[in-house]
C-alpha positions in Angstrom: -4.7 11.4 17.7 -1.5 9.3 17.3 -0.5 8.4 13.8 -0.2 4.7 13.1 3.1 4.7 11.2 4.7 1.7 9.5 8.1 1.3 7.9 8.4 -0.2 4.4 10.8 -3.1 5.0 12.7 -5.0 2.3 14.7 -8.1 3.1 17.8 -5.9 2.8 16.8 -3.5 5.5 14.4 -5.4 7.7 16.7 -5.6 10.7 17.3 -1.9 10.7 13.6 -1.2 10.3 12.7 -3.5 13.2 15.2 -1.7 15.3 13.8 1.7 14.4 10.2 0.5 14.8 11.0 -0.8 18.3 12.5 2.5 19.3 9.5 4.6 18.3 6.7 1.9 18.7 6.0 1.8 15.0 4.7 -0.9 12.6 6.1 -2.7 9.7 5.0 -3.2 6.1 6.7 -6.2 4.4 7.9 -5.9 0.8 9.6 -9.2 0.5 6.5 -11.2 -0.5 5.8 -8.8 -3.4 8.4 -10.5 -5.6 8.1 -13.7 -7.8 11.5 -15.1 -6.9 10.4 -15.2 -3.3 6.9 -16.6 -4.0 8.5 -19.3 -6.2 11.3 -19.9 -3.8 11.7 -20.8 -0.1 8.8 -18.6 1.0 8.1 -20.9 3.8 11.5 -20.4 5.3 11.1 -16.6 4.9 7.7 -16.7 6.7 9.3 -18.6 9.6 12.1 -16.1 9.8 9.8 -13.1 9.7 7.6 -14.6 12.4 10.5 -14.3 14.7 11.6 -10.9 13.5 8.1 -9.4 13.9 7.6 -10.7 17.5 8.8 -7.4 19.2 6.7 -5.2 16.9 3.8 -3.5 18.8 2.6 -1.3 15.9 0.4 -2.1 12.9 1.4 -4.6 10.3 0.8 -4.6 6.5 2.2 -6.3 3.5 2.7 -5.4 -0.1 1.5 -8.1 -2.4 2.8 -9.0 -5.9 2.7 -6.1 -8.4 5.2 -6.7 -11.2 3.4 -7.7 -14.4 0.2 -8.2 -12.6 -2.9 -7.3 -14.7 -6.0 -7.9 -12.7 -9.1 -7.8 -14.9 -7.1 -8.7 -18.0 -9.2 -9.8 -21.0 -6.8 -12.8 -21.1 -8.3 -15.5 -18.8 -4.9 -17.2 -18.3 -3.3 -14.0 -17.1 -6.3 -13.5 -14.7 -5.7 -17.0 -13.4 -2.1 -16.2 -12.6 -3.0 -12.9 -10.9 -5.6 -14.6 -8.8 -3.3 -17.4 -7.7 -0.5 -14.9 -6.8 -3.0 -12.8 -4.8 -4.4 -15.9 -3.0 -0.8 -16.9 -2.1 0.0 -13.4 -0.7 -3.3 -13.4 1.3 -2.4 -16.8 2.9 1.1 -15.6 3.8 -0.4 -12.4 5.4 -2.8 -14.5 7.4 0.0 -16.7 8.7 2.0 -13.7 9.7 -1.0 -12.1 11.4 -1.0 -9.2 8.9 -4.4 -7.7 8.5 -3.8 -5.5 5.3 -2.4 -6.6 2.0 -1.8 -4.0 -0.7 -2.3 -4.8 -4.4 -2.0 -2.4 -7.4 -5.0 -1.7 -9.6 -2.6 -1.5 -12.6 -5.0 0.4 -14.9 -3.2 1.1 -18.2 -3.4 4.9 -18.1 -1.9 5.4 -21.6 -5.2 4.1 -23.0 -7.6 7.0 -22.7 -10.6 5.5 -24.4 -14.1 5.0 -23.0 -14.2 1.4 -24.4 -11.1 0.4 -22.4 -12.2 2.1 -19.2 -15.7 0.6 -19.4 -14.4 -2.9 -20.2 -11.7 -2.6 -17.5 -14.3 -1.7 -14.9 -16.6 -4.7 -15.7 -13.7 -7.2 -15.9 -12.4 -6.0 -12.5 -15.8 -6.4 -10.9 -15.5 -10.0 -11.9 -11.9 -10.2 -10.7 -12.0 -8.5 -7.3 -15.2 -9.9 -5.9 -13.8 -13.4 -5.4 -10.5 -11.9 -4.2 -12.4 -10.0 -1.5 -14.3 -13.1 -0.5 -11.1 -15.1 -0.4 -9.4 -12.5 1.8 -12.4 -12.5 4.1 -11.9 -16.2 4.8 -8.4 -15.4 6.0 -9.3 -12.3 8.1 -7.4 -10.1 5.7 -8.4 -6.8 4.1 -7.2 -6.1 0.6 -6.2 -2.4 -0.1 -6.1 -1.5 -3.8 -3.4 1.0 -4.5 -3.4 3.7 -7.2 -0.4 3.6 -9.5 -0.8 5.1 -12.9 -4.5 5.9 -12.5 -5.0 9.5 -13.6 -8.5 9.7 -12.1 -9.4 8.4 -8.6 -12.9 7.3 -9.8 -11.2 4.5 -11.7 -10.6 2.7 -8.4 -13.3 4.5 -6.4 -16.2 3.5 -8.7 -15.0 -0.1 -8.7 -14.8 -0.4 -4.9 -18.1 1.4 -4.3 -19.9 -0.9 -6.6 -18.4 -4.0 -5.1 -18.9 -2.6 -1.6 -17.2 -5.4 0.3 -15.7 -4.8 3.8 -12.5 -6.7 2.9 -11.8 -4.7 -0.3 -10.7 -1.1 0.4 -8.2 1.5 -0.9 -4.6 2.3 -0.3 -3.9 5.9 -1.3 -0.3 6.5 -2.6 0.3 10.2 -2.3 3.4 10.2 -4.5 1.6 8.4 -7.3 -1.5 10.6 -7.1 0.8 13.6 -7.5 2.8 12.2 -10.4 0.2 10.5 -12.4 -3.1 12.1 -11.3 -4.7 14.7 -13.5 -7.0 16.2 -10.8 -6.4 18.1 -7.6 -5.5 16.1 -4.5 -8.8 17.0 -2.9 -10.6 15.0 -5.6 -8.7 11.8 -4.6 -10.0 12.3 -1.0 -13.5 13.0 -2.2 -13.6 9.9 -4.4 -11.8 7.5 -2.1 -12.1 9.1 1.3 -14.3 6.6 3.2 -12.6 3.7 1.5 -9.0 4.6 2.4 -7.7 2.3 5.1 -4.0 2.6 4.3 -1.6 5.1 2.8 1.8 5.1 1.2 3.9 8.3 1.7 7.2 9.4 0.2 8.3 12.4 -1.8 9.6 12.9 -5.3 10.8 15.6 -7.8 7.5 15.8 -9.7 8.9 13.8 -12.6 10.0 10.3 -11.5 8.6 8.0 -8.9 11.6 8.1 -6.6 10.9 7.3 -3.0 12.5 10.1 -1.1 11.9 11.2 2.5 9.1 13.5 3.2 11.5 16.5 3.5 12.9 16.0 0.0 10.6 16.8 -2.9 7.7 18.8 -4.3 4.9 17.4 -2.0 4.1 19.5 1.0 3.4 17.1 3.8 2.7 19.8 6.3 -0.4 20.5 4.2 -1.2 16.9 3.2 -1.0 15.2 6.5 -3.9 17.0 8.2 -6.1 16.0 5.3 -5.2 12.4 5.7 -5.7 12.5 9.5 -9.2 13.9 8.9 -10.3 10.8 6.9 -13.0 8.8 8.6 -11.2 5.5 8.7 -8.0 7.0 10.2 -5.8 5.1 7.8 -2.4 3.6 8.7 0.6 5.4 7.1 3.5 3.5 5.6 6.7 5.5 5.0 7.5 3.8 1.7 11.1 4.7 1.1 14.2 2.7 0.1 16.5 4.0 2.8 15.9 3.8 6.6 17.5 7.2 7.1 14.7 8.7 4.9 12.1 7.0 7.1 13.8 8.1 10.3 14.0 11.8 9.2 10.4 11.7 8.1 9.2 10.8 11.6 9.5 14.5 12.5 6.2 15.0 10.6 4.4 12.3 12.5 2.4 12.4 15.8 4.0 9.5 17.6 3.5 8.1 21.1 7.2 8.7 21.6 8.0 11.9 19.7 10.9 11.7 17.2 14.1 13.4 18.5 16.7 14.0 15.8 20.2 13.0 16.8 22.6 15.9 17.5 25.7 16.2 15.3 
């Protein structure tokens, strides 16, 4: 089976990512609309520009939604209102760009290891994500909730299973699971397996969330990738790295329609 690979594209490197995506028939994940200065600025102009840029892309499309300072399920209703409005805005942008998956962070505060916080967080997030899923459904978009600081996959898994909405699924970030998770990787797959529609992949040093290429770090992707490919939903894969060279070198791990051929020195 061919991997559905996307390149994580910022406004800084979008042209280079488009070029690489065209060469290997890859997809694109847009990062630009994750940032408040864009959403509060000329986002209409950026949407128009990206419509043109994405025309030659034959692979899958996804988009990273706002994440900085977002606190879905906050006990503060005014904070919740801001989060909901930001997420609605991102969903509408994704729909306009014909992007079927938008990624949002769960943003559980992992430093609070109390049953009271976890139970309250779960209930508040039930109330938060149900209308988000219903809103996304109206626009033909699936929201994928990404693990960040969550130390236990059931934090997200239990929430999504209870809501059980087809437009609310999971994005598994393998680097985050390794850095912040307190259980073996197999537990992430057991808890989230059938819910995972999208993944983020990069590598790190086991200490800091640096987004390196798959060949540079402590994660063994030769071992991890077969487990991801065995998931029932056959999730898309975003190479979430800052540098296009890291993405390009990481293609050697992927099963592509056009196999990656490294350039000779």
